[in-house]
C-alpha positions as CSV (number, residue, x, y, z in Angstrom):
1,X,264.5,201.9,201.1
2,X,267.7,203.2,202.6
3,X,269.2,199.9,203.6
4,X,267.7,197.3,201.2
5,X,268.0,199.2,197.9
6,X,271.4,199.9,196.4
7,X,272.2,203.1,194.4
8,X,271.8,201.2,191.1
9,X,268.2,200.0,192.1
10,X,269.2,196.4,192.9
11,X,268.5,195.1,196.4
12,X,270.0,193.1,199.3
13,X,267.9,190.1,200.3
14,X,268.5,190.6,204.0
15,X,269.6,193.4,206.2
16,X,270.7,192.6,209.8
17,X,270.2,195.4,212.4
18,X,271.6,195.7,215.9
19,X,268.5,195.1,218.0
20,X,269.5,197.9,220.5
21,X,270.8,200.7,218.2
22,X,269.2,199.9,214.9
23,X,272.5,200.2,213.2
24,X,273.0,198.0,210.1
25,X,275.7,195.4,210.7
26,X,275.3,193.2,207.6
27,X,273.6,193.3,204.2
28,X,273.4,189.9,202.7
29,X,271.5,187.1,200.9
30,X,270.4,183.7,202.0
31,X,268.7,182.5,198.9
32,X,270.6,184.4,196.3
33,X,274.0,183.7,194.8
34,X,276.2,186.0,196.9
35,X,275.8,188.9,199.4
36,X,276.6,191.4,196.6
37,X,274.3,189.8,194.0
38,X,270.7,190.5,193.3
39,X,268.3,187.7,194.1
40,X,265.5,188.1,191.6
41,X,262.6,187.2,193.9
42,X,263.8,189.7,196.5
43,X,264.0,192.3,193.7
44,X,260.5,191.4,192.6
45,X,259.0,191.7,196.1
46,X,260.6,195.2,196.3
47,X,258.9,196.3,193.1
48,X,255.6,194.9,194.4
49,X,255.9,196.2,197.9
50,X,256.9,199.7,197.1
51,X,254.3,200.0,194.4
52,X,251.7,198.8,196.9
53,X,252.9,201.2,199.6
54,X,252.5,204.1,197.1
55,X,249.0,202.9,196.3
56,X,248.0,203.0,200.0
57,X,249.9,206.2,201.0
58,X,250.5,208.3,197.9
59,X,254.0,208.9,199.3
60,X,255.9,209.7,196.1
61,X,259.2,208.3,197.6
62,X,257.6,204.8,197.4
63,X,256.8,205.3,193.8
64,X,260.3,206.5,193.0
65,X,261.8,203.5,194.8
66,X,259.5,201.1,192.9
67,X,260.5,202.8,189.6
68,X,264.2,202.5,190.5
69,X,263.8,198.8,191.4
70,X,261.7,198.1,188.3
71,X,264.3,199.7,186.0
72,X,267.0,197.5,187.4
73,X,264.9,194.4,187.1
74,X,263.7,195.1,183.5
75,X,267.2,196.2,182.3
76,X,268.8,193.1,183.8
77,X,266.5,190.4,182.3
78,X,268.6,188.4,179.9
79,X,268.0,188.6,176.1
80,X,266.0,185.4,176.1
81,X,263.4,187.1,178.4
82,X,263.6,184.5,181.1
83,X,264.0,185.8,184.6
84,X,266.9,184.0,186.4
85,X,267.0,182.9,190.0
86,X,269.8,185.5,190.6
87,X,270.7,188.3,188.2
88,X,274.4,188.1,189.0
89,X,274.9,184.3,189.3
90,X,277.4,182.8,186.8
91,X,276.1,181.5,183.5
92,X,278.1,178.3,183.9
93,X,276.6,176.2,185.1
94,X,273.4,177.6,183.7
95,X,271.5,179.5,186.4
96,X,267.9,178.3,186.8
97,X,264.9,180.4,185.9
98,X,262.5,181.6,188.6
99,X,258.9,181.8,187.5
100,X,257.9,183.0,190.9
101,X,260.2,186.1,190.6
102,X,258.8,186.8,187.2
103,X,255.2,186.6,188.3
104,X,255.7,188.7,191.4
105,X,257.5,191.3,189.3
106,X,254.7,191.3,186.8
107,X,252.2,191.9,189.6
108,X,254.4,194.7,190.9
109,X,254.7,196.3,187.4
110,X,250.9,196.2,187.1
111,X,250.6,198.1,190.4
112,X,253.3,200.5,189.3
113,X,251.4,201.1,186.1
114,X,248.3,201.9,188.1
115,X,250.4,204.2,190.3
116,X,251.6,206.1,187.3
117,X,248.0,206.6,186.2
118,X,247.0,207.9,189.7
119,X,249.4,210.9,189.4
120,X,248.2,214.3,188.5
121,X,248.7,214.6,185.6
122,X,248.7,210.9,184.8
123,X,251.9,209.4,183.5
124,X,250.3,207.5,180.7
125,X,253.6,206.7,178.9
126,X,255.1,205.3,182.1
127,X,251.9,203.3,182.8
128,X,251.9,201.8,179.3
129,X,255.5,200.9,179.6
130,X,255.1,199.0,182.9
131,X,251.9,197.2,181.8
132,X,253.4,196.2,178.5
133,X,256.6,194.9,180.2
134,X,254.4,192.9,182.7
135,X,252.6,191.3,179.8
136,X,255.9,190.5,178.1
137,X,257.3,188.9,181.3
138,X,254.1,186.8,181.7
139,X,254.2,185.7,178.1
140,X,257.9,184.7,178.3
141,X,257.5,182.7,181.5
142,X,254.3,180.9,180.5
143,X,255.9,179.9,177.2
144,X,258.7,178.3,179.2
145,X,256.9,177.0,182.3
146,X,253.2,176.6,181.8
147,X,252.1,173.4,183.5
148,X,248.3,173.5,183.9
149,X,248.3,170.0,185.4
150,X,250.3,171.3,188.3
151,X,248.6,172.9,191.3
152,X,250.9,175.9,190.9
153,X,250.3,176.2,187.1
154,X,254.0,177.1,186.4
155,X,257.1,175.1,186.7
156,X,260.6,176.6,186.9
157,X,260.1,178.2,190.3
158,X,263.3,178.4,192.4
159,X,262.5,178.1,196.1
160,X,266.1,178.1,197.2
161,X,268.8,177.4,194.7
162,X,271.7,177.1,197.2
163,X,269.7,174.2,198.6
164,X,269.1,172.8,195.1
165,X,265.3,173.5,195.4
166,X,264.5,174.7,191.9
167,X,262.5,173.8,188.8
168,X,259.4,173.4,190.9
169,X,256.0,175.0,191.3
170,X,255.6,177.7,193.9
171,X,252.2,178.9,195.1
172,X,253.1,182.6,195.0
173,X,254.5,182.2,191.5
174,X,251.3,181.3,189.7
């Protein structure tokens, strides 16, 4: 949480630590646009992971981190509703979509919704917000990328855009 999540709720893809001291010596990306950008699949895994950690530990810090990362993700989705490969990549040339990031985030938002309901008292408005947003993300991505003839079901996955591996199916995306 301390080293991967920025103050605005966005995330670094990778954090390199000194193996002896544990001191961070680099925060970067390898599959995103730039070290200071937000790779959408990494952001999605953060929402999912911290929501899941809250589910298993009830440690409120995990829930707060999941909320913070979800807020960034939701507020940064473009107006067309399609999750891009990297939220900060230039629009020209057009940045590819990432159906895997969208589906992982939707899963994380469903877990986050359940976490809100587990609170005493339950945060029903927060739960409704996250579940409705998850449904909207799923609807937008399936409208764009639904390919039932593919083993992965969805096209428009971006495995690694710097390596030009995009517009494909990804097993953890559908």
